[in-house]
N, C-alpha and C positions, 0 to 999 in steps of 0.2 A: 739660347740667346742668339747665337750665330745663325741658326736655322730661321729664327723669327726675322732677323734683319735681312737675311737673304730673300725670304719670301716677300717681305715688305718692299725691298728694292726691286725684285723681279716684277711684282704686280704693279708697282709704280711705273716701271718701264713699259709694261704692257699698256697701261692707261695712257701714257704719253704717246705711244704708237697709235693707239685707237683714236685718240682725239687730235692727232697731228700737232702735239705739243701746245694745244690751246690752253693758256693759263686760266681762262675763265672756267674751264671744265673741272678744276680742282674743288670747286664748291661742292660738287656732287662726287667727284673722284676721290677726294680725301677719305670721306666716310666709307665709300665703296671699297677702296683699297684696304682700309683697316679691317673691315668686316671680312673681306676675302682672305686677308692674312690670317686672322684668327680661325676662320673655317678651314683653311688649308693646313694649319698646324694641327687642328683637331683631327682632320681626316687622314693626314699623312703620317702623323707621329703618335696619334692617340693621346696627346697631351695638350691640354689647353688650360689657360688660367681660369680660375673660378671667377665668374662675374654675374652681375644681376641684370636681367633683361630690361627692367624698367629704368634702371640707372643708365643703361646704354642709350635709351631714348632721350633721357634727360641730358646726357652728355652730347648727343647729336644736336639737340636744340641749343644747348649752351655754346657749342662750337660754331654753329651756323650764325647765331646771334652775335657772338664775338667777332667772327669773320666779317660780318656785314658792317658792324659799327667800326671795327678796325679799318676796314677798307675805306669807309667814308672819311675817317680821321686822316688816313694817309693821303687821300685825294685832296682833302681840304688843306693839309699842310703843304703839299706840293704845288697847289695853285695859289696859295696865299702869297701876296707880294713880299711879305717879310720873311717868308720861309721859316716858320717857327719850329725848327728842329734843333735838337742838341744830342746828336748820336753819342752813344757811350756803351760801355760794357757793365753789366750788372752781374754780380756773383750771387747765386741763389743756392742756399743749402737744401739739398734734396732730402725728403723724408721717405719717399717710396723706396722699397727694397729693390735690389738689382733684379731684372727680369722684364717680363712683357709690359707690366704697368709703367715702369720707369721709361722703357723704350718708347711706348706710346706717348707718354707725357712729353718727352723731348722732341718727338716728331711733331706733335700738335703745336708746341711752342714755335717751331720753325714754320708751320703752316699759317699761323696767325699773322696778319699784316703788321709790319713794323718791328717784328722780332725774329731772331734766328739764333738757335743754339749753336755756339761756336766751339765749345770745349767742355770737357768734363774732367775734373780732377778729384778722384775719390767720390765723395758725396757732394761736391760743389759743381753746380752747373753754371757755366759762363755763357751769358746771353747778350747778344748785340741788340740794342734797342734804338728806335728812331728818336726818342727823347727821354733822356735819363732823369728829367724833372718830374715825369709822370710816376704814379704809384705802382711801379712795375713789380716790386716784391709782393705787394698785396694781390695783384692780379695773378701772379704765378702761384701764390699760395692757394688762391681760390681754385685755379685750374687743377692744381695737384690734388686738392680735396675732392674735386669732381671725379677725376680719374681714379683716385683711391676708392671712392664709394662704388664706382662701377665694378671694380675688381674685388670688392668686399675686403679691402685692406684698411685696418684701423690706423689713423694717424693721430699724433698729438694735436689737441685743439681742433679736431675735425668737427665741423658743424653742418656739413651738407647732408 
């Protein structure tokens, strides 16, 4: 887990240096850093989590779609004269076991517009959201199911 996080942070730093900290580059950089992290774990340590290739493609599409729609939503909220936001903290009970899948899930939550993982207490993820009136729990459940299916991890009530 520590090696995975180190590789993730190192490759993220390399990406920041290569793109001169251009925030727009993360649309491509996020998936590139994640794939690079998994590849480096596999090559350096001979251990990589089991995953399904087609589910990785599904995940990338899901991530890009969510990032695009979330970005539009954040732009709309920030430009709206009434500033329709209600920031808050949402407690989300994690189903993913500790390891690479859980780490990826928490990283992706922070990469999506309007959300950031702020703390983890045991199996409870604390997430800051731009509007706590939105169905955030359902969105996090869907994302967790997508990540779980990519790693071939069964979850309760998984329908992806």
